[in-house]
VOBA-1610 file (N, C-alpha, C; in pm, whole numbers, padded with zeros to 5 digits, always signed):
BEGIN
Met+02445-03321-02274Met+02344-03426-02240Met+02260-03497-02371Val+02270-03394-02464Val+02238-03430-02625Val+02348-03571-02633Lys+02477-03569-02594Lys+02572-03733-02642Lys+02513-03832-02562Leu+02465-03801-02399Leu+02403-03899-02323Leu+02261-03998-02383Tyr+02202-03852-02412Tyr+02021-03871-02451Tyr+02010-03908-02589Gly+02088-03864-02662Gly+02025-03829-02826Gly+01975-03730-02857Pro+01958-03684-02960Pro+01884-03548-02999Pro+01749-03582-03040Ala+01686-03666-03036Ala+01556-03691-03085Ala+01451-03735-02935Asn+01331-03703-02952Asn+01227-03714-02871Asn+01258-03665-02719Gly+01326-03555-02702Gly+01313-03480-02603Gly+01416-03573-02477Phe+01540-03625-02521Phe+01626-03636-02467Phe+01605-03803-02415Gly+01506-03867-02487Gly+01475-03981-02445Gly+01337-04023-02381Trp+01257-03933-02357Trp+01121-03977-02306Trp+01047-03988-02420Lys+00935-04114-02373Lys+00846-04137-02498Lys+00731-04054-02485Glu+00647-04029-02595Glu+00536-03987-02621Glu+00424-04033-02455Asn+00358-03947-02465Asn+00244-03952-02405Asn+00295-04021-02236Glu+00438-04008-02210Glu+00497-04056-02105Glu+00467-03915-01994Ile+00415-03966-01882Ile+00426-03833-01745Ile+00547-03852-01709Ile+00635-03727-01673Ile+00786-03784-01626Ile+00753-03740-01428Ala+00679-03647-01464Ala+00644-03589-01341Ala+00546-03486-01286Ala+00498-03452-01205Ala+00393-03329-01221Ala+00378-03339-01070Gln+00394-03155-01028Gln+00372-03091-00913Gln+00298-02973-00887Ile+00217-02978-00817Ile+00152-02819-00816Ile+00166-02760-00684Ile+00208-02619-00728Ile+00228-02541-00566Ile+00129-02454-00560Ser+00142-02390-00450Ser+00070-02249-00435Ser+00130-02169-00359Val+00119-02045-00388Val+00212-01936-00342Val+00112-01803-00293Pro+00103-01745-00167Pro+00023-01623-00103Pro+00044-01546-00181Val-00079-01472-00210Val-00067-01370-00312Val-00088-01231-00245Ser-00139-01244-00114Ser-00187-01120-00028Ser-00082-01049-00024Leu+00049-01080-00001Leu+00155-00981+00053Leu+00195-00892-00052Pro+00265-00961-00159Pro+00282-00884-00312Pro+00187-00804-00345Val+00001-00823-00348Val-00068-00741-00367Val-00089-00626-00290Glu-00050-00627-00143Glu-00055-00500-00046Glu+00068-00459-00085Met+00178-00492-00123Met+00292-00405-00129Met+00263-00323-00269Ala+00210-00398-00348Ala+00200-00351-00499Ala+00108-00202-00475Asp-00053-00252-00368Asp-00128-00102-00366Asp-00042-00014-00285Arg+00038-00044-00210Arg+00129+00052-00080Arg+00176+00126-00203Ser+00273+00093-00273Ser+00343+00101-00402Ser+00293+00246-00489Phe+00151+00195-00532Phe+00074+00233-00638Phe+00026+00401-00577Arg-00022+00371-00421Arg-00048+00477-00331Arg+00050+00611-00336Gln+00151+00549-00284Gln+00284+00612-00296Gln+00316+00713-00430Val+00315+00667-00567Val+00335+00707-00648Val+00222+00816-00666Leu+00095+00742-00662Leu-00022+00836-00690Leu-00019+00975-00628Leu-00002+00966-00482Leu+00024+01078-00406Leu+00125+01180-00443Ser+00253+01128-00477Ser+00354+01184-00529Ser+00308+01262-00664Leu+00250+01180-00750Leu+00233+01269-00875Leu+00142+01391-00838Val+00034+01391-00749Val-00065+01443-00728Val+00031+01581-00661Gly+00147+01562-00571Gly+00238+01641-00490Gly+00273+01694-00565Val+00358+01696-00700Val+00424+01738-00807Val+00334+01824-00856Gly+00211+01791-00889Gly+00150+01850-00980Gly+00138+01967-00878Ile+00079+01954-00808Ile+00025+02071-00714Ile+00108+02162-00696Val+00246+02133-00682Val+00369+02199-00656Val+00374+02309-00828Thr+00367+02232-00878Thr+00394+02272-01065Thr+00286+02391-01042Leu+00134+02394-01023Leu+00033+02476-01046Leu+00079+02609-00952Leu+00108+02580-00835Leu+00156+02678-00724Leu+00253+02796-00798Val+00377+02688-00830Val+00475+02769-00885Val+00447+02846-00997Leu+00374+02815-01101Leu+00358+02861-01242Leu+00249+02969-01190Thr+00166+02963-01105Thr+00068+03054-01063Thr+00137+03197-00998Cys+00198+03170-00895Cys+00285+03292-00857Cys+00419+03311-00888Ser+00437+03263-01027Ser+00567+03266-01055Ser+00550+03456-01125Ser+00696+03508-01147Ser+00691+03645-01202Ser+00617+03697-01316Ile+00560+03579-01376Ile+00497+03591-01521Ile+00362+03632-01458Ser+00315+03588-01397Ser+00151+03613-01281Ser+00185+03679-01206Pro+00147+03813-01180Pro+00182+03901-01055Pro+00070+03877-00952Ser-00030+03775-00952Ser-00141+03749-00905Ser-00089+03762-00707Cys+00008+03637-00709Cys+00028+03649-00587Cys+00132+03732-00530Ala+00220+03839-00612Ala+00322+03881-00528Ala+00240+04044-00518Pro+00279+04112-00375Pro+00213+04217-00345Pro+00215+04347-00416Ser+00139+04411-00430Ser+00143+04511-00511Ser+00217+04640-00476Ala+00286+04734-00507Ala+00325+04878-00437Ala+00193+04935-00357Ala+00142+04929-00450Ala+00008+05022-00349Ala-00059+04979-00207Ser-00059+04777-00229Ser-00065+04785-00083Ser+00048+04784+00006Gln+00161+04785-00031Gln+00286+04807+00064Gln+00279+04923+00134Arg+00216+05051+00024Arg+00265+05181+00103Arg+00118+05175+00226Gly+00051+05117+00230Gly-00072+05137+00312Gly-00190+05242+00268Pro-00276+05299+00312Pro-00367+05391+00276Pro-00329+05520+00239Thr-00385+05567+00171Thr-00350+05715+00131Thr-00454+05788+00097Arg-00475+05915+00097Arg-00586+06013+00080Arg-00593+06007-00040Ser-00728+06026-00075Ser-00720+06100-00244Ser-00727+06225-00268Ala-00651+06275-00336Ala-00670+06435-00378Ala-00784+06459-00504Arg-00868+06576-00421Arg-00980+06590-00479Arg-00935+06668-00602Val-01047+06633-00713Val-01005+06721-00837Val-01139+06786-00856Thr-01077+06904-00907Thr-01165+07026-00933Thr-01170+07084-01077
//
């Protein structure tokens, strides 16, 4: 290309010379719709992972709040009278 047109003036174009102009329009509704759907999926996935993480941390062996206690598994017992 440089051999054919030379290294100066943009391959033989003259200053202020209009070579070509074209305007195109692209519909944006479909890509925006797809982006919204993907954003909702990512957001719901993150919320779901957060909820599962909280449940696992709350009910883990570190915190006995979710585990049934031994007293509740035995059932009701009569209390002994202290004299």
